[in-house]
N, C-alpha and C positions, 0 to 999 in steps of 0.2 A: 874431393877437398879434406884438406888440412883440417884438425881440428884439436884442440887444446883438452887436455883429460883434467876433469872438473870430479875429482871426486870416484865414484865407481861408474859414472857413464860420463862417455865423449859428450861436449854440446850439440852434437849432430843428434844423436840418440835421446835425447831429453822430448817429453811431450811437449807439444805447443804452449801448453799453458805453464809450464815449468820453464819454456825459453821466456816466455813473458816476463815471470815473476825474476825469474837475473838480469830480465833488461832494466826492470827496475830497481835491479840490487839486492835481492836478497836469493839464499839456495832454496833448492826446497828441502823443507823438515819433516815435514806433516804429512802424511798417508794420502795422496789425491785419488777419491776413489767415489766420488759425493758425483748425483747428475744433476741435471736441469731440476726436474721435479725435487727429488730432496734439496734442494739447494730454498727453492720457494716455499718446500715445507715448515723449514726453520723458520722461518721468518712467519710465514704464515700460524705459526703452533703459536709464534712467542706473543702477533698482535695479539690472536685468541678470544675471539667475539665472544666465545660463551665464559672465560676469564673477564676481562675488562668491564663489560657491560655486565653482566651477573653483580661483580662485586659494587658495583658501584651505579647500580642501579637507581637505589635507595638515595641518593647523592642528588640526580639528577629531576627523583620524584618532589625535590625537597624544594631545590632551586629551578624555579620554573615548568616542574609540570611535564605531562605529556606534549605540550607544543615545542618545547625546549628539546625534549626526548628526540623525539622524530626531525624536527628541520632543524637541530642542533647537529644531528647524527649528519644527515644530507653536508649540510656546511662544512662541519668540519673535515669528513671525507675530500669535499672537493680542494679544499685546501691544502689536505695532507697526499693530494694527489697531483699537486705543483709543486709541492717539496722532496715527495717520494720520484718524483720526473727528473727533476733537476737532480738529485743523489745519483742515479739511475746513469743519465750520463756522464757523471762523474768516475762510477764503478766501471762503466766500459774503459775506461782510458787506463785507470790505475787500479785491476785486481790486486788488493792487498790484502790478508790480514788487519794490516791497521786500520785502512779502510779512512775513514774519515781525519783522522790528524796527521796520517801520512799523504793524503790529497791537501788539508791544509798546506804542507811545508811546501807540497811543489808550487803549486797556483799562487799561493803570497810573497813568491819570491825570495833570493838568499837575505835581503834584510830582515824581511818580518816573518820569512816560514818558522823559525825556529819558535818565536813566540806563540804565532798562529798557533802551529800543532801543537806545544806544552796545552795551551789553555782549550784545546778542542779536546784532546786526549783527555786528558782529565773532566772535562765535563760528560764525555761519554764514556767515563768509565765510571765517576759516578752514575749517572742516569742508569747507568747497567744492573750497578749491584744495588739502587733502588728498586729497579724493573724486578730483575730477581727478589726481591724484600717483599714487595706489592703482590706478585704472582701468589707465594707461596702464602704470604699472610691472607691474603684472601679462600686460599683455598682448607687453611687452619678454619678460619669464619665460616665457611661453608661445611667444612667436618663436624663442627662440633652444634652447629646446628642442624644437621642430620640427627647430631647423636639425640639432639632436644627433642627434637620430632618424632623421633624412634620411641624415648622413656615418656615422652608423654608430656614434657618438660619437668620431670624431676631432676635431669641434667641442664642446669644453668653455669656454665663454664664461667671461671674468675678469670680475672688479664693473664695470672701466671699461669693454669692451666692452658689458656691459649696460646701462650708464647713457648711454651713445653712445646706442644704440638708443631706450631710452628719452626721450631729447632728442627724439630724430629724430621720433620718432612724435608730440609733442607738438606739434612745427612743422607737422606736416601736421595735425593739428586744430587747429590754428591759424589756417592759409591757407583751409578748408576754409570757418572760420566767416566770412573774410572776405567770403563768398559772401553772395547774397540770402537773406532768412529764407526764401522757397520751396525751394529747393534744401535747407536743412537741413529745412527739415517733409518733400520728399520721404524723404531720407536716415532719419528716423525712421521715418516709413509704413512703408520695410521695413526697417528694425529691430524693426518686431513681430510680423511675418511671419518674419523670419529666425530669431528667437527659438524663436516655435512649433514651427513646423516642424524647425530644431536640435535642439529638446529630444527630440523624436519621432523623429528619426533617431538620434540617440547612443543613448536607450534600446534601442532594435532592434537596433541596431549590438552592443552589447556585450554583451545580454544572447543572443543568436545567437550572439555568437561566441564565449564563455565557456562553456569546455570543464567547468567542474566548478563551476555558481553558487553561490551561499549559501544557507543553509536562513531559513526566514522567524524562525523563532529567533533565529536568528547576529542577522540583520541589525536583530531591534527589540531585542535586551536585553543583546549584546556590549560589555561597554564594557573600554576598551584606556587605560593611562596610560603614555606614554612622558616625560612633563613631571619626573620624580626627585621631584616632591608627594606626600607618603604619602597624604593625605587627600582620599579620591575626591570627593567634595562638591565640593569647592574644585575640584577639578581638572574635574570636569563644567562649572561655571560660567564656565571659562576658556574651554571647548571654545562658550561662547554665541556668541566673538566671529566664527567664520566665519557663523552667521545676522543675526547685529545688521547687522556690515558691509555684508552684501547688502540687507540690507532700507532701506541712507542713499539718499537722493537725491531723495524724489517730494515733494518741497517744490519741486522744479521748477517743478512743474502751475502754483506759486501765484508765479513769478518769470516765469513766459513768460505770463500775465493779461493785460498791456499789449497782446499782439497778439496774441489768443484772442479772437473773436467768443463773446458774451453769455455774460461773464467770471466773473459769479459763479455763473453751474450748470454754466460748463464746467471752469472749475477746480478745483473739489472734487470732481465725479465723476473729475476725470482722479489727482487723489492717492488715492481711492480703490480705483480701477482699477485703478489701479497696484498696490497692496499686496494688493490678492484676488487677480488673476490672477500676479503674481510668486509668491504660495503656493503658488497648484494648479501652477504650472509647475517651481518649484521642487521641491515633493515629489516630484514625478514624475522629473526629475532624480537628486536625491539616494538613490532607489530604484534608479533605475535602475544607477548607480554601485556602488554600496553592493554589492547583487547581483550585479554582475560582479566583484568580488574574487578573485583566485587567491592573492595570497600576499601577504600581510596586510604584512609586514617587508619584501618588495621596493618596495612600494607606498610605507610609509616612509620607506624611506630611497635615492628614485629618484635613479637617476647624473641623470635630468634633469631634475631640481630642483622638479618638477612631479611630486604624485599623481594627476591624475586622466589625465595625459601616459599614467604608467608602463600603468594601468588601460586605458588605451585600446590599448597595446604587449603588452600578457601576451592582453588578444584577440582583438585582430585581426591584430598581427602589424605591421610598420612601413609600410608601404600607408597599413593601415586608420588606424592612430593618426593618420597626417600629414593625411588627409583629416578624420577627424573634430574635429584641433587648427584644422584652415582652419574648420572652421564654431564651433568655441571663440573665435579670433582674431579674427572675423567679428562677432560678438556685441560682444566685447570694443571692435574700432576704433567699432561703433556707440555703446557708453556712453561709449566717450572721444570722442568728437565731441558729444554730448548734454549731455555735463558742462561740457564750455568752453563750451557756449552758455549753459549755467544759470549757471555762474560766472561770466562774463561781465556777465550780465543783475544778477546780482544788486550785482555791485561796480558798476555803471555809476548802479544806483539811491540805493547809499549813498552814493555820490561826488555822486549830484546833490543831497542835501543837505549834502555839506560834510563829511564824517566818516572820510575817506581822505588821507592825504598824498598831494599832486599829482591832488587830486578835479578840476582844472577840464579836466585832460589825458584823464580816465578817463570823466566822464559826455558827451562829445564825441559827437556822432554823425556818421555816414560822411553826406552828405548825398545820394551818388549809392546806397548802397544802404539806407540809413534804416537802420543795424544800428551798435551800439557797437564799433567796429574796436579804437582803442585798449583799451577792457575787455579784451577777447580776446587782444591780446598781453599785457599786465599779467597776465592769470591764468597762461598759458601758460609766462611768465617764474617766476612765483612758485613754477608747481609744477616746473619743472625743477628749483630752487633744494631743495625739501623731498629733491630724489632724490637731492641731492648724499653723503648722510651713509652710503649706503649703498657708497658706496668705501674707508668703514673699519670697518665693522660691517654685515653679513650680516641680523641682524636687524632692522635699520630698515624694513622692508617690513613687519612685525607691524605696528613702531611707526605707521607713514605711515595704517594702516588703523583703529587703535585711535584715531590723534587724528582720523583723517576721521569717525569714530563717537561722538566722544564731543562733539565740536564743534559736528558737525550738530546732536545732541540734544540738548546745550544748548539751543541756538536756538530748538529744535522745543519744549523744554521752558517758557521762560520766556512765552510770551503766554499758553500754557494757563495756567499758574500766576496769569496776571494775569484772564485770564476766570474762574478759578475764585473768584478774591481777590475778584474788583470784577465781582460779572455785572451789578450793575445800570448800569456802561459798556461794554456788550456790544449794540451792535446787528444782529441779524440779520437773515442775508437769506435770497433765498429758500429754500437747502438751509439745515435744522437740527434739534437732535436733541431740541429740546423736553425735556422735563423731566430726561430721561438725560444732559445736556449734565454740567451740575456733576461728576455720580459720574461720567462716561465720564473728564472732566477730572481729577479726582482719584487713578483708579488710572493715566492716560497721564501723570501728574508722579510720583507712586511709583517706576513703573520708571524712565523717565528718571535718576530720584536714585540708583537702585540700580545699572544701568551704566555710570553715570558713575566709581561707585568700584570697580567690576566690573574694568572695561579701563584704571585706572593700577596693578595690581596688577602683582606682578612671574608670566612666566609660565612661570617655569621656575627648578627647584633644583639644586646651589648655584646662587645668583643669583652672576655675575660681571659682566665690564665687555663681554665678547663679546654674554650671551645677556640682561643685562635689560632693561627696557620702558620705552624712553627716552617712550612718552609723555608720563606725567607733567612732565618734565622739560622738554620743548615746550608743553603745555598752561600751565605753569609760567612761561616765560618769554612768552607770550602776555597773562595775564595782570598781569604786573610792567607788561606797555607799557601795555596796555588801560587799567589801573586808574592806574598812575605820569601816561598823557597825561591822564585826565579829571578825575585831582587837580590836577596842575599848571595842566593848559590847558585842555582839553573844557567843563568844567562853565559853565566864562564862556559860552560861546559857542556849544555844540551843543546846539540848543533840542529837536531829532527831528527828523522829517521836515520839510522845507523847501516849504512852496505854491510852486511856481511858475505861478499863476493868482490874478488880483485878487476881490479880497471880492467886486465887486458882480456880477460872470462866476461866483462860486460863487453868488451867490443865485440867480442869473437860470436859470443849469443846473442846483440842486439844484429851483425850482417846475417849470421844465420837465422833469427827471425822475421828478418824484414824480405825474406826469399823464400820462407815457408810455408804452403796452404797449410792450412787451419781446417782438422776436419775432413780434407777435402776442397776446402773452401777454395777462391784467390786469396792471396795473402793480404792483410788489409796495409795499406798507404792512403795516408790520409789527402795527399795531392789527391789521388785519384777520386776521392771522397768527394772534395771539397769539390773537384770540378765539375761534379755530377748534380 
């Protein structure tokens, strides 16, 4: 069979996943060596129940208490499962590092595709920057809490010290992400087992150490309100932030597909497994923590600045608390590292299509490491800036987590909405939802719309400059910037994802891909699956 030369290898010699990537319009630039498990481990590490739940457990205690913490986790996980399933189906059809914004461009059609892609890409990028900031800021809080406990509260960090610790952690993650993909993959694999074993160790330790564990009735039905709002329903909804912030970042599996073998299967499975395994691990962790609470008011107003640290301290004393916090901090460290990895891949992909100021710098690949090193340090720098408002406002951390949740879920919802609105434009891959696809997509879109409104609402009453939710301000700034840039300039030159392989090469690859089996399996043909 005649083939066309494409760089260093002929089309016939390409890996099947590389062939699929070229069919979508991109040449292989990143090193493709990740396995299905490693792809899952990146998303699972970013979701990181030990990170999100530990960081915002105090928010749950204040806004609804145990009943909202436990049942809210179940509700959020169910609805997140719908979002993840809809995303996984699309990922199977379009496995590229651009992920969500590429999907929006393909599914919205030629007229609306560029705008949909522009909005999706920017909100995903914003959400990922905020997610990285939220994870490493939570790690900084946990580290300072550990030092406070170790010094018997002789050390109580000022906002300035906390921000410096936060920036130092970001730099460490930036340094780690300048190494080869293989080293990052090893860290993510360790992270999976660290989380699973860590959750079990914490649950057993606090339940054994607690002098008077709470009753099942209290854990599953007790409601608490420290927000100042009188409406119990509204307070309960505010408490969902803990769960929903935790259940973010699983789109990382899509952003890593250009580095993953058999990406059209491994990517969607990574998304689904990250949410499913996180639900089980998170529920177990929340039950263990809540049963182990000894003094509710002391936990809510803990001098450590971290509710779970106080639970550890009350149950196990100073030494035991420090050991458990080391487990939590280890998980946070892995999560922060994985978040920078995913963040840099999204920035690399979006810059490759010319959508980011300074794109020519951010989409450069370090030829020695085959990694977007410039994008890594851009992600670190932007995340560092997002943490600076904490110097003047102690509620900045909550605003960052709200911003991460809103930004990411808007970017999750837009391609799903396009898939629901224009089903004829969707070409599914080997993994798909069949007739349930549109229904699940509609449920996912409604949930995204609901939480987008919910998490810009005020969280405390009366609302003051010190306690107001600044997430809507941040989102508004982004909307003005992104919308203004689009109207004034970008609509004239941004046409969605830019192909970097020639049309004749794409045609050759498409023909080859259609007839080539993947890893010993029969070639995917849409008509055959639809008929089945």
